[in-house]
C-alpha positions as CSV (number, residue, x, y, z in Angstrom):
1,X,9.8,16.2,-18.4
2,X,13.1,15.3,-20.5
3,X,15.3,12.8,-18.4
4,X,18.9,12.4,-19.2
5,X,21.4,10.5,-16.8
6,X,25.0,11.6,-16.0
7,X,28.1,9.5,-15.3
8,X,28.5,7.2,-12.4
9,X,29.7,7.8,-9.1
10,X,30.2,5.9,-6.0
11,X,28.3,7.5,-2.5
12,X,29.8,7.9,0.2
13,X,27.9,6.2,2.9
14,X,29.6,7.8,5.8
15,X,29.6,11.5,5.1
16,X,26.1,10.9,3.6
17,X,26.9,13.9,1.1
18,X,25.0,14.2,-1.8
19,X,25.9,14.8,-5.5
20,X,26.2,18.5,-5.1
21,X,28.7,18.3,-2.7
22,X,30.8,15.3,-3.5
23,X,31.2,15.9,-7.6
24,X,29.8,19.2,-8.3
25,X,31.0,18.9,-11.8
26,X,28.5,16.5,-12.7
27,X,25.7,18.8,-12.4
28,X,27.3,20.5,-15.7
29,X,28.1,17.4,-17.4
30,X,25.1,15.1,-16.9
31,X,23.3,17.8,-19.3
32,X,25.6,16.7,-22.1
33,X,25.5,12.9,-21.1
34,X,24.9,10.7,-24.0
35,X,21.4,8.6,-24.7
36,X,23.5,5.2,-24.2
37,X,24.0,6.6,-20.4
38,X,20.6,5.4,-20.1
39,X,21.4,1.8,-20.0
40,X,20.7,0.5,-16.6
41,X,23.7,-2.0,-15.1
42,X,22.8,-4.2,-12.6
43,X,24.4,-6.6,-10.2
44,X,22.8,-9.8,-11.0
45,X,24.5,-11.8,-8.2
46,X,21.7,-12.9,-6.0
47,X,23.6,-13.2,-3.0
48,X,24.4,-9.7,-2.8
49,X,21.3,-7.6,-2.6
50,X,23.1,-4.3,-2.9
51,X,23.3,-2.5,-6.4
52,X,27.0,-0.7,-6.3
53,X,26.4,2.0,-8.5
54,X,24.1,5.2,-9.0
55,X,22.9,6.8,-11.6
56,X,22.3,10.5,-11.0
57,X,19.1,11.4,-13.1
58,X,18.6,15.0,-14.2
59,X,15.9,16.5,-16.4
60,X,16.6,18.9,-19.1
61,X,13.8,21.4,-17.9
62,X,12.6,22.9,-14.4
63,X,13.2,20.5,-11.8
64,X,14.1,20.8,-8.0
65,X,17.6,19.9,-7.6
66,X,17.6,19.7,-3.8
67,X,14.8,17.7,-4.1
68,X,17.0,15.1,-5.9
69,X,19.8,15.7,-4.0
70,X,17.8,14.1,-1.2
71,X,16.5,11.6,-2.8
72,X,19.7,10.0,-4.4
73,X,21.0,8.6,-1.1
74,X,18.9,5.2,-0.7
75,X,19.3,3.8,2.5
76,X,22.7,4.4,3.3
77,X,23.9,2.7,-0.1
78,X,24.5,3.2,-3.3
79,X,22.2,2.3,-6.1
80,X,21.4,3.0,-10.0
81,X,17.9,4.1,-10.5
82,X,15.8,1.4,-12.8
83,X,13.4,2.7,-15.1
84,X,10.4,2.9,-12.7
85,X,12.3,4.6,-10.2
86,X,12.9,7.7,-13.0
87,X,9.1,7.8,-13.4
88,X,8.7,7.8,-9.7
89,X,11.2,10.9,-9.3
90,X,8.9,12.6,-11.6
91,X,5.6,11.6,-10.2
92,X,7.1,12.7,-6.8
93,X,8.0,16.3,-8.3
94,X,5.1,16.4,-10.3
95,X,2.8,15.7,-6.9
96,X,4.9,18.2,-4.9
97,X,4.1,21.1,-7.8
98,X,0.3,20.3,-7.3
99,X,-0.1,19.7,-3.4
100,X,3.1,22.1,-2.2
101,X,3.9,21.3,1.5
102,X,1.6,18.6,1.8
103,X,3.8,16.5,0.4
104,X,7.0,16.4,1.7
105,X,10.2,15.7,-0.1
106,X,11.8,12.5,1.4
107,X,14.8,12.8,3.7
108,X,17.5,10.2,4.4
109,X,20.1,9.8,6.9
110,X,19.9,11.5,10.0
111,X,17.7,14.5,8.1
112,X,14.0,14.7,9.6
113,X,11.0,14.6,7.4
114,X,8.9,17.2,7.2
115,X,5.5,15.6,7.7
116,X,1.8,16.1,8.1
117,X,0.5,14.7,11.3
118,X,-2.2,16.5,11.2
119,X,-5.4,14.3,12.2
120,X,-6.9,14.8,9.0
121,X,-4.1,13.8,6.9
122,X,-3.3,10.5,8.7
123,X,-7.2,9.8,9.0
124,X,-7.6,10.2,4.9
125,X,-4.5,7.8,4.1
126,X,-5.9,5.3,6.8
127,X,-8.9,5.5,5.2
128,X,-7.5,5.1,1.4
129,X,-5.8,2.2,2.7
130,X,-8.8,0.3,3.8
131,X,-10.9,1.1,1.0
132,X,-8.3,0.1,-1.0
133,X,-8.0,-3.3,0.5
134,X,-11.8,-3.7,0.0
135,X,-12.2,-2.1,-3.7
136,X,-9.1,-4.3,-4.5
137,X,-10.8,-7.5,-3.1
138,X,-14.1,-6.7,-4.7
139,X,-12.9,-6.0,-8.5
140,X,-10.4,-8.9,-8.0
141,X,-13.4,-11.3,-7.5
142,X,-14.1,-10.5,-11.3
143,X,-11.1,-13.0,-12.3
144,X,-10.5,-14.9,-9.2
145,X,-9.2,-18.7,-10.3
146,X,-9.4,-17.6,-14.2
147,X,-6.3,-17.9,-16.3
148,X,-4.9,-15.1,-18.0
149,X,-6.2,-16.1,-21.3
150,X,-9.6,-16.4,-19.8
151,X,-9.8,-13.0,-18.4
152,X,-8.6,-11.7,-21.5
153,X,-11.5,-13.6,-23.6
154,X,-14.0,-12.8,-21.0
155,X,-13.1,-9.0,-20.5
156,X,-11.2,-8.4,-23.3
157,X,-9.5,-4.7,-22.8
158,X,-11.8,-2.5,-21.5
159,X,-12.8,-0.9,-18.4
160,X,-13.6,-3.1,-15.5
161,X,-16.9,-2.5,-13.5
162,X,-18.2,-4.5,-10.4
163,X,-21.4,-4.9,-12.4
164,X,-19.5,-7.0,-15.1
165,X,-19.1,-10.2,-12.2
166,X,-20.0,-13.5,-13.8
167,X,-22.3,-15.5,-11.9
168,X,-20.6,-18.7,-12.0
169,X,-20.7,-21.5,-9.5
170,X,-17.8,-19.6,-7.5
171,X,-18.6,-16.0,-8.0
172,X,-22.7,-16.4,-7.5
173,X,-21.7,-16.8,-3.6
174,X,-21.4,-13.4,-3.7
175,X,-23.5,-10.4,-4.5
176,X,-22.2,-7.7,-6.8
177,X,-20.1,-4.9,-4.9
178,X,-19.2,-7.5,-2.0
179,X,-15.4,-8.2,-1.1
180,X,-14.8,-11.5,0.2
181,X,-12.8,-13.2,2.9
182,X,-9.6,-11.0,2.4
183,X,-11.0,-8.0,3.5
184,X,-13.8,-9.6,6.1
185,X,-10.3,-10.8,7.6
186,X,-8.7,-7.3,7.5
187,X,-11.9,-6.1,9.5
188,X,-11.9,-9.2,12.1
189,X,-8.4,-7.7,13.1
190,X,-9.9,-4.1,13.1
191,X,-12.5,-5.0,15.2
192,X,-9.9,-6.9,17.8
193,X,-8.3,-4.0,18.0
194,X,-10.6,-1.8,19.1
195,X,-12.0,-4.1,21.6
196,X,-8.8,-4.6,23.2
197,X,-7.7,-1.0,23.3
198,X,-5.2,-1.3,20.8
199,X,-3.2,-4.2,21.8
200,X,-2.9,-7.4,19.7
201,X,-4.6,-10.4,21.4
202,X,-4.1,-13.4,19.4
203,X,-6.8,-15.3,21.5
204,X,-9.4,-13.0,20.7
205,X,-8.7,-12.9,16.9
206,X,-8.7,-16.7,17.0
207,X,-12.2,-16.7,18.4
208,X,-13.6,-13.8,16.3
209,X,-11.9,-15.4,13.0
210,X,-13.6,-18.6,14.2
211,X,-17.3,-17.3,14.8
212,X,-16.9,-15.5,11.4
213,X,-15.9,-18.9,9.6
214,X,-19.4,-20.3,10.8
215,X,-21.8,-17.0,10.8
216,X,-19.6,-14.3,8.8
217,X,-21.2,-11.1,9.6
218,X,-24.5,-11.7,10.8
219,X,-25.5,-7.6,10.5
220,X,-24.5,-8.2,6.9
221,X,-26.8,-11.5,6.5
222,X,-23.8,-13.8,5.7
223,X,-24.3,-17.3,5.7
224,X,-20.9,-17.8,6.7
225,X,-17.2,-17.1,6.1
226,X,-17.2,-17.2,2.5
227,X,-14.0,-17.8,0.4
228,X,-11.8,-19.0,3.5
229,X,-9.0,-20.7,2.4
230,X,-8.0,-24.9,3.0
231,X,-5.1,-23.5,5.2
232,X,-6.9,-21.5,7.3
233,X,-10.0,-23.4,7.4
234,X,-7.9,-26.6,8.8
235,X,-6.3,-24.7,11.4
236,X,-9.3,-23.2,13.0
237,X,-10.6,-27.1,13.1
238,X,-7.8,-27.8,15.3
239,X,-8.8,-28.8,18.7
240,X,-6.3,-26.4,20.6
241,X,-6.7,-23.3,18.3
242,X,-8.7,-21.1,20.4
243,X,-6.2,-21.2,23.6
244,X,-3.2,-22.1,21.7
245,X,-3.5,-20.9,17.8
246,X,0.4,-20.5,17.3
247,X,0.6,-23.7,18.2
248,X,-2.2,-25.1,16.2
249,X,-0.9,-23.3,13.1
250,X,2.5,-24.7,13.6
251,X,1.1,-28.3,13.8
252,X,-0.5,-28.0,10.6
253,X,2.6,-26.6,9.0
254,X,4.7,-29.2,10.3
255,X,2.0,-31.6,8.8
256,X,2.5,-30.4,5.8
257,X,6.4,-31.0,5.7
258,X,6.9,-27.3,6.1
259,X,6.1,-26.7,2.4
260,X,2.9,-25.0,2.6
261,X,3.1,-20.7,2.2
262,X,-0.1,-19.6,0.8
263,X,-1.5,-15.8,0.9
264,X,-3.8,-15.7,3.5
265,X,-1.4,-14.1,6.3
266,X,-0.5,-11.2,4.1
267,X,-4.1,-10.7,2.2
268,X,-5.4,-9.2,5.4
269,X,-2.4,-7.4,7.5
270,X,-2.8,-3.9,5.8
271,X,-4.5,-2.7,8.9
272,X,-1.4,-3.9,10.9
273,X,0.4,-1.1,8.8
274,X,-1.9,1.3,10.3
275,X,-2.1,0.3,13.6
276,X,0.9,2.5,15.8
277,X,2.4,3.2,12.4
278,X,4.9,5.6,14.2
279,X,6.7,2.6,15.3
280,X,7.9,-0.2,12.8
281,X,9.1,-2.4,15.1
282,X,6.0,-2.7,16.8
283,X,4.3,-2.9,13.7
284,X,6.7,-5.8,13.1
285,X,5.7,-7.5,16.1
286,X,2.1,-6.9,15.7
287,X,2.1,-8.3,11.8
288,X,4.0,-11.6,13.2
289,X,2.0,-12.2,16.0
290,X,-1.5,-12.3,14.0
291,X,0.6,-14.0,10.8
292,X,1.2,-16.8,13.1
293,X,-2.1,-17.0,14.4
294,X,-3.0,-19.3,11.3
295,X,0.3,-19.0,8.7
296,X,3.4,-20.4,10.5
297,X,5.9,-20.8,7.5
298,X,8.4,-17.7,7.5
299,X,7.8,-17.1,4.2
300,X,4.3,-15.7,4.9
301,X,5.4,-13.7,7.7
302,X,8.2,-12.2,5.7
303,X,5.3,-11.1,2.9
304,X,3.1,-9.6,5.8
305,X,5.9,-7.5,7.3
306,X,6.8,-6.4,4.0
307,X,3.4,-4.9,3.3
308,X,2.6,-3.8,6.8
309,X,6.1,-1.8,7.0
310,X,5.7,-0.4,3.7
311,X,2.3,1.2,4.9
312,X,3.4,2.5,8.2
313,X,6.5,4.0,6.1
314,X,4.2,5.6,3.9
315,X,2.0,6.7,6.9
316,X,5.4,8.4,8.3
317,X,5.5,10.5,5.7
318,X,8.1,8.5,3.2
319,X,7.3,8.9,-0.5
320,X,10.3,7.7,-2.1
321,X,9.1,4.0,-3.5
322,X,12.8,2.6,-3.7
323,X,13.5,3.4,-0.3
324,X,10.4,2.0,1.2
325,X,11.3,-1.2,-1.0
326,X,14.6,-1.1,0.6
327,X,13.5,-0.8,4.2
328,X,11.0,-3.3,3.7
329,X,13.6,-5.9,2.5
330,X,15.5,-5.3,5.3
331,X,12.9,-6.2,7.8
332,X,11.1,-9.0,6.2
333,X,14.6,-10.5,5.1
334,X,15.3,-11.1,8.6
335,X,12.7,-13.3,9.1
336,X,13.8,-15.4,6.5
337,X,16.6,-18.4,7.1
338,X,16.5,-20.1,3.7
339,X,18.7,-18.0,1.1
340,X,16.5,-19.1,-2.1
341,X,13.9,-17.8,-0.1
342,X,15.7,-14.5,0.4
343,X,16.4,-14.3,-3.2
344,X,12.5,-14.9,-3.8
345,X,11.4,-12.3,-1.7
346,X,14.0,-9.6,-3.5
347,X,12.5,-10.3,-6.8
348,X,8.8,-10.1,-5.6
349,X,9.7,-6.7,-4.0
350,X,11.7,-5.5,-7.0
351,X,9.2,-6.9,-9.7
352,X,8.7,-4.6,-12.5
353,X,6.9,-6.6,-14.9
354,X,3.9,-8.4,-13.8
355,X,4.1,-11.1,-16.3
356,X,7.2,-12.5,-14.4
357,X,5.0,-13.5,-11.6
358,X,3.2,-15.8,-13.6
359,X,0.0,-15.0,-11.2
360,X,-2.0,-17.5,-12.8
361,X,0.5,-20.4,-12.7
362,X,-1.3,-23.4,-12.2
363,X,-1.2,-24.9,-8.6
364,X,1.0,-22.0,-7.4
365,X,-1.5,-19.2,-7.5
366,X,-1.9,-18.8,-4.2
367,X,1.7,-18.4,-3.1
368,X,2.6,-15.8,-0.8
369,X,5.3,-14.3,-3.2
370,X,3.1,-14.0,-5.9
371,X,1.0,-11.9,-3.9
372,X,3.7,-10.1,-2.4
373,X,5.0,-9.0,-5.8
374,X,1.7,-8.1,-7.1
375,X,1.4,-5.7,-4.7
376,X,4.7,-4.1,-4.7
377,X,4.5,-3.9,-8.7
378,X,1.3,-1.8,-7.8
379,X,3.1,0.1,-5.7
380,X,5.5,1.5,-8.6
381,X,2.2,2.4,-10.6
382,X,0.6,6.1,-10.0
383,X,-2.6,5.1,-11.5
384,X,-5.1,3.1,-9.3
385,X,-7.7,1.9,-11.8
386,X,-4.9,1.1,-14.6
387,X,-2.9,-0.9,-12.0
388,X,-5.7,-2.5,-10.6
389,X,-6.9,-3.6,-13.9
390,X,-3.4,-5.0,-14.9
391,X,-3.4,-7.4,-11.9
392,X,-6.7,-8.5,-11.8
393,X,-6.6,-9.6,-16.0
394,X,-3.8,-11.8,-15.1
395,X,-5.9,-13.8,-13.3
396,X,-5.0,-16.4,-10.5
397,X,-6.0,-15.4,-7.2
398,X,-6.8,-12.1,-8.4
399,X,-9.0,-11.0,-5.3
400,X,-5.9,-11.5,-2.7
401,X,-3.7,-9.9,-5.2
402,X,-6.0,-7.0,-5.4
403,X,-6.5,-7.0,-1.8
404,X,-3.2,-6.2,-1.1
405,X,-2.2,-4.2,-4.3
406,X,-5.1,-1.8,-3.5
407,X,-4.0,-1.1,0.0
408,X,-0.6,-0.5,-1.0
409,X,-1.2,1.8,-3.7
410,X,-4.4,3.3,-1.8
411,X,-2.0,4.6,0.6
412,X,0.4,5.8,-1.4
413,X,-1.9,7.8,-3.3
414,X,-3.3,9.0,-0.2
415,X,-7.0,9.7,-0.4
416,X,-10.5,7.9,-0.9
417,X,-10.6,10.3,-4.0
418,X,-7.4,8.6,-5.5
419,X,-9.5,5.5,-5.9
420,X,-11.3,4.8,-9.1
421,X,-14.7,6.5,-7.9
422,X,-17.3,3.7,-9.6
423,X,-15.6,1.0,-7.8
424,X,-15.5,2.5,-4.3
425,X,-19.3,3.7,-4.6
426,X,-20.5,0.6,-6.0
427,X,-19.1,-1.7,-3.0
428,X,-22.4,-3.3,-1.1
429,X,-21.3,-2.5,1.6
430,X,-19.5,1.0,1.9
431,X,-21.8,2.5,4.8
432,X,-21.2,-0.4,7.1
433,X,-17.5,-0.2,6.1
434,X,-17.4,3.6,6.8
435,X,-19.0,2.9,10.5
436,X,-15.9,0.1,11.2
437,X,-13.3,2.7,9.8
438,X,-14.7,5.4,11.8
439,X,-14.9,3.4,15.0
440,X,-11.3,2.2,14.4
441,X,-10.0,5.8,13.6
442,X,-11.8,7.0,16.8
443,X,-11.3,4.4,19.4
């Protein structure tokens, strides 16, 4: 498809009318729009999170105008389309042509979505999310704690395989194809939800987390919770952690001067976007409750809420990424009070250039907004292998970045077949993971 852009127009948020009703003459004019109209004009005021103008993008060849009209209003506000948003529209249209009714055109405002709510359809998305989490975690181990230069020197630009893992003093603790603590803790949350009949029980999760830190998963012959982060380990050592984990986490946070905001809360949160996905308020509450068990900083909570909300929205049938991001920003933003943190959140969610995140920045690789930015950058992509490879080769806390990115992109693509098969089939404990997933889906 070849794309052109029309003149700008203000979108009427009160009546929520599309371009066809509001300015039908633009449909003809857009075909004659000059190439210069593709230039993106942004509102760079960091205190204003709304973009005030809208690009109306139409292809010069076959394109469903009705689909465009329903996708232009973005969360009740006006917004122009950036390059990746245009590509997203193109990808969604192509996917609709391939899969037909299985992929519903996004609807906005008070319009209802057509949603494949069949048990099989939702189960596929749930499995793709969990598989994506574990696969991204496992492939990310290849470059964890490396700089981008070191990762590129070691692996170049070739395809990555789980068997390429370098057995140095850090990576040798895991066998080929094993995921790390990121996915382990996600599975702990899953098990806690099963045993508590779907209710979030922070004391039960704290108990499971403590046992895992000491023994790992005995059925997998683990020697302990390998890879556990410094913050999480410090918190579970607190005397009152098992009885009041939220207070223990807050005490450690206060002792740090309220400065630590690591990615240990967001790395495991994908399962909480799956759980009770039909109710975003419950998703948000559950996510915050589990996050507070070990990570008190509001930035950690905001990151976890954004990821969980994105997954829940996709399970509800929302496929247009700009709308997903807008709704995630709305919910995550209200967790934060500091304006600069709000600005960082905005930059992470709307990241279009992975290198801007500086994932291998010395002393800051574990910052929660770096991981969040990597995850939402991946959400804007449409090829699982290429997206995860790019993230992994940027180094830093690559297994955590890969876990979040893999979960988001896996959910977006929708089936385990969309996940790079050599990675998925190469997971060392995949059959055990399948059992855990089946127990959760059927509980």
